[in-house]
N, C-alpha and C positions, 0 to 999 in steps of 0.2 A: 715303474720298478717291474722287473722280470727275473724270476728265479729259474735256473736250469738245474734239474734234478737227476742224478744218477743213483742207482740203488746198489747196495752191497750184494755180494754173491751169497753170503750167508747172513741170515738175520738172527742175532743173539743179543738181547738187550733188556735191561731193567729201567723201567720208566716210572717216575713219580708223577702221577697224573695231576692236573689241577683240580682245586675243589670244585664241587658242584656248583654251577652258576645258578641253577634253579633253586637249590636249598639256600644258598647264600642270599639271593635277592628276597626270598620269602622271609628269611630270619632277620634281615635288615628292617623290612617293613614292620614286622611283629615287634622287633626290638624297640622301633621308634614309637610304637603304640602303647608300649609299657611305660614310656616316659624316659627311657634310657638314652643317654647321650652318645653321639658318635664321635670318636676323637680322631685326629689325624693319622696316629700310628695304628695302622690296621691289625698288626701283629700283637698288639699289647693285650694284657689280660688284666683288667682292672675293675673295681666295683661298678664303673659306669659303662664299660664295654666288655662283654663277656662272650664274644663270639670267636671261636677258635677255628683256625684253618679257613678263614674267609677267602673267597675267590679273589684273584687279582686281575680278572678279566675286565675289559672295557665296560661291559653291561652291568658289572657290580660297582665299578669305580664311579660311574656317572650317579648311581644311587647314593653311594658314600658322600660324594661332594655335595650333592643337593641336600642331604640331611644334615651334614656337618656345617655347611656354610649358610644354608637357608637363605639363598638370594631371592630377589623379587622375580627375576627371570631364570628359570631353571632350564638349562639346555641338556638334555638327556641323549643327544647326538643320535646314534642309530639303535639305541637300546629299546626294542619293542617291549620287552618285559618291564623295563623302567617306566615307559610311557604309560602302560596300562595300570601298574601297581601305584605309581605316583599320583596319577589322576584320582584314584579312590582315596589315597591316603590324604592328599591335600584338600579333598572335599570335606574331611572331618576334622581338620586343624581349625578349630573355632577361632575366628578373629584375625586369621592370616588371609593374605591375598597374593596370588602368584600367577605368572604367565608360564606355562609348560610348553616347550618347543623342543625341536630336534633338527635333524639333517633334512635336505630337500626330499629325499625318499621317505623319511618319517612323515613329512607333511602331506604325503600322498597315500599313507597307510590308514584305512578307514578306523575310526574310533566311535563313531555314532551309536552303536548298539550300547557300548559301555556308558556313554554320556547320557543317553535316554534313560537307562536303568538307574543311573545315579540321580538324575533329575526327579525321577518318580519317587525316589527316596527323600527328596527335598534339597538335593544339592544345588548350589549356585554356580553353574558352569556355562560359559559362552565361548563361541568360536570366534577367534581373532580374525581369521581370513575366510576359508572356505568352509561352508556347512559340512559337518560330518568328519572333519579332518583337523589334526592339529596345525597350529598352536592353539592352546586353550587358555582362557582366563578363568580361574578358579578361586572362588571366595569361600573359604572354610567356614563351617558352622556345625552346630550340633544337629544331627539327623535322627529322626525318630525311628526309622527302620520299618519293619512289617513284612508284608507278603509281596513277592515280586516274581513275575513270570519272564523268563529269558530264553531264547533258543538254545537248545542243547548242542547244535552243530556250529557254534561259533567258537572262536579261539578259546581254549581253556584258560588262557591268561585274563580274559575278560571276567570269567566266572570266579577265578581265584582272586582278582582284584576285589570283587564284591564280597567275597567270603572273608577276606583278610580283615576288613572293617567291620564285620558283623558284631563281634563282641563289644564294639564301642557304641553301637546303636541303641537308643533308648529302649526300643521294643525288640531288639534282636533283629534277626533276618531269617525269613523263610523263602528258599529259592525253589521255584518250580521250573524244571528244565523241560521245555517242550521239544517234542520230536526226538530224533536220535542223538545220544550224547556221545561226543567224540573226545579223544584224549583223556578218557576217565581216569587213568593212573596219575595224571598230573593233578586232577582235582582231588584224588585220594591222597596224594603227597601233601597237598595244602591242608587238608582236614587233619592228617596225622601230625603235622608240624603244629597247627593250632592248639591241638590237644596237649602236645608236648609243653606248650606254654600256658596250659591251665584253662583253655577255652572249653566251652561245651558245644561242640559242633559234630553233627553225624548225618549220615543219609537216614531218612526215616521210611522211605520206600525207594523204588528203583529210579525215580526222577525227581525226588524231593530231598532237599537238604535244609536242616534246621540248625540255626546258631542262636544260642541263648545269649541275652545281654549280660554276660559274665566276663569282665575284663581279663586281659592277659596277665600272668605273673612273670616278672623278670627272672631270668635263670641263666646259668652258663649253658653254652650250647656248642657242640662240636659238629663241624660240617664235614661230611664224608667226601670223597674224591668223586670225580664225575664219570658216570657210565657213558655219556655221550662222547667224551673224549677218548674213552677206551675203544669205542667202535672203530676208530681209525687205525688202531694197533691190530685189532681183530682182522680188518681188511688187509693190512700188511701180511699178517700170518697167512690168511687165505690165499693171497696172490704169490707168496713165496714159494719157490719150487725145490727148496732144499730140505730134505727130511729131518736134518739136524737143527732147523730153525726152532727158536724158542724166544718167547717174549714174556717178561715178568712185569706185572702191573701192581703198583703199591697203592694201599689206602682204599680199596674197594670193600664193599660189604656184601655178604651173602643175605639174601632176603631183603635187599635194598628196596625202599619205596620209590626210588627213581624209575619212571616209566621205561627209560632207555635201557635199564638193566636187562630187558628182553634180549638185547643184542647177543648175549651168550647162548640163548636157546636157538635163535635163527642162524647164527654162525656155525653151530653144531651140525647144521644141515649142509654146510659149505666146507666141511672138513677141518674145523677148528675145535679143538677140545680145551675145556676150561677146567682147571684144577685149583680149588681153593685150599690154601694152607690151614685156614681155620673156619669152620662152618658155623660158629657161634653167631647167632643173629645180633645185629646192631654193633658189631665190633669190626673196625677196619682190619683188613688182613691183606695177604699177598695172593695174587691170582697169577697162575702160570698157564700160558697158552702153548699148545703143541698141535702138531698136525695129526689128525686122526686117520687119514687115508680114505675117508669116505666122503662122498659128495653126491647130492641129489642131481638127477638128470634135468629137472625143471623145478622152479621155485614159484609158488603162488602164496601171497601174504597179504593180509589186510593191515596197513599201517595207521589205521584209525586211532590206535592208542600210543603210537610213537612216531609221528610223521617226520621227525627230525633225523630219523635213520634211513629215510628213503634215498637220499643221495648217495649214501655209502653203498647201499645194496644195488642200486642201479649200476654204478660204475663196477663193483666188484662181480656181479653175476655175469655181466656182459664180457668182462675180461677173462673170466673162467669158462665162458662159452656155455653158461646155463641160461636157457631161455626163462623169462620170467613174466608174471603178470601181477602188478602191484595195485591194490586198491586202497581206499581211505585216504586219499591225498588231497582232498579239497582245500585244505588250508595252505598248501604250498603256493598257491597263487598270490597270497597276501603276505608272504614272508618278506625278508630283506630284499628279495627280488621275486619275480615270477619263476619259481624254481622248476616247474614243469617245462616252461620254454627254454629256460637256461640249460637244463639237462638234455633236452633234445638237441639243442644247438651245439653243445660242446662234446656230446658223445659222437656226433657226426665227425668231429675232428679227429677222434680216435678210430673212426671207420665203422661206427655202429648206429643203425637207423632205429631209434626209439619212437614209438607211437603213443598218443594219449587218446583217452575216451572221456568225454563229459567233464573235462578239466579236473578229474578226480582219479584217474587211473592212468597207469603207464605200463606199456608192455613191449617186450622184444622176443620176436620169434626166430631170431638168427640171421635177420637181414643185415648185410653189410654194405659199405660203400668205400670209395677210395679215401683213406686218411689224409688229413691236411694238418700237419702238426706245427708247421713253420711259425705261424702266428702266436702259438701258445694258447693255453686254456685261459678263457676270460673268467672272472670271478664275481663281477656284477656287485661289488660292495657287500658280498655275502660270504661270510666266514666258512660256512660249510661246503661252499663250492671248492674253495681252496684246500680244505682239510680232506674232503671225499676223493678229489682227483689227485692229490700228491702221491698216495700210494700206487697209483697207476704207473710210476716210474719203475716199478718192479717188472713191468711188461713192456714199457716204452722208454728204452734208455735215452737220457737227456730231454725228458719231458719238461716244457716250459709252463710256468704258472705265471700269469699276469697279475699285477697288484697283490702279491702274496701277504702284505702286511694286514689284510683283513682278518687274519687269524686271531688278532688281539681281541676281538669281540668276545671270544669264549676260551681260546687256548693260546695265550701270549707266548708261551715258550715252545711252541710246537716245532718250529724250524731248528732251534737249538737242540731239541729232544732227537729229532730225526738224524741231525749231524752226529750226535753222540752214539746213534745206533749204526753208524757207518755210512749213511747216505752222504753224497756230496751235493751241497747246495751252493751254487754260484750265482751271483747277480751280474 
């Protein structure tokens, strides 16, 4: 499938963003650890299922199905978060046995660091095929817990998976993160949510987290909308040329614990002003985006704490003719695709030559090449490739996106939303 996208001359739209995938997936695992049941009707509000505004994206749906149906073989498809979180969760479900598997790409995404850590806690996990990769055979049991050293520069999802089960371990959990700690805001989000559910979990120093053996308490929980999804609307605003452009985003929170909420600060450097209707912390509100008329001549930024925003800013800065140097991108190599190579390849189609350094940095110094747009932008089974490149239609009329359906992984209604904003999307 291929979509051809044409942009409106004026961008004026109100978008109700999807719920946060990061918060939804954490809430589902915690809810399961309280003993709460998952029911088929995701929108319901009953004594056994009290998660409000749960995400409807693919990555959340696979966790819902796994928890609701509890099959012997759990196929989490392309859900990286689901693979990591469910590996930890199933390891503490005493008396249960499951095979955890996914797509072909998932079977090539390393999980050995997490499995090794869980094994050191006493988990019974074995590899079905290749050592270090899914599928996994997991036999749940009561784990003692204790102290554990893990690298701080691994995916924060590995660290979150361990933390989420910490309250259920007999002796709790003390995590010593060695070396540099990446994606710290995602770890902070996890700890904050754990405390919201009654856990005793906190940083005890810069690299150490302690989780007491204090079980979660079930409670109603409202899930805020997704700042990662907001980033694509910010990108559209930055690329729009009409001074009357305005985008209104519903359901975001000022002071959000989501790491990608930093998007509003970074885009302020690229000419997008953020106006909150209500600045009361913890309350969903309306955010209004307008042009500020000010843009930096060059952008240097460390995405160590928010690597999922990198694709958005690579595309946006180049199209704004803003040279950049982005660091902290080491985890991009092991995402849904090798995002560093994918970005370099697809940006050449738009006429921009992007360079990488040490598989962890990307820079553009203004170097151009002949565009080649006829074949369309490939998405590599990666939702963020489609989402980050789609706004480029504001500068490239009739931009083609290949396999556009990948957006369902995090933003299922994206194409419908941009159509409502005046974009023409033809298959």
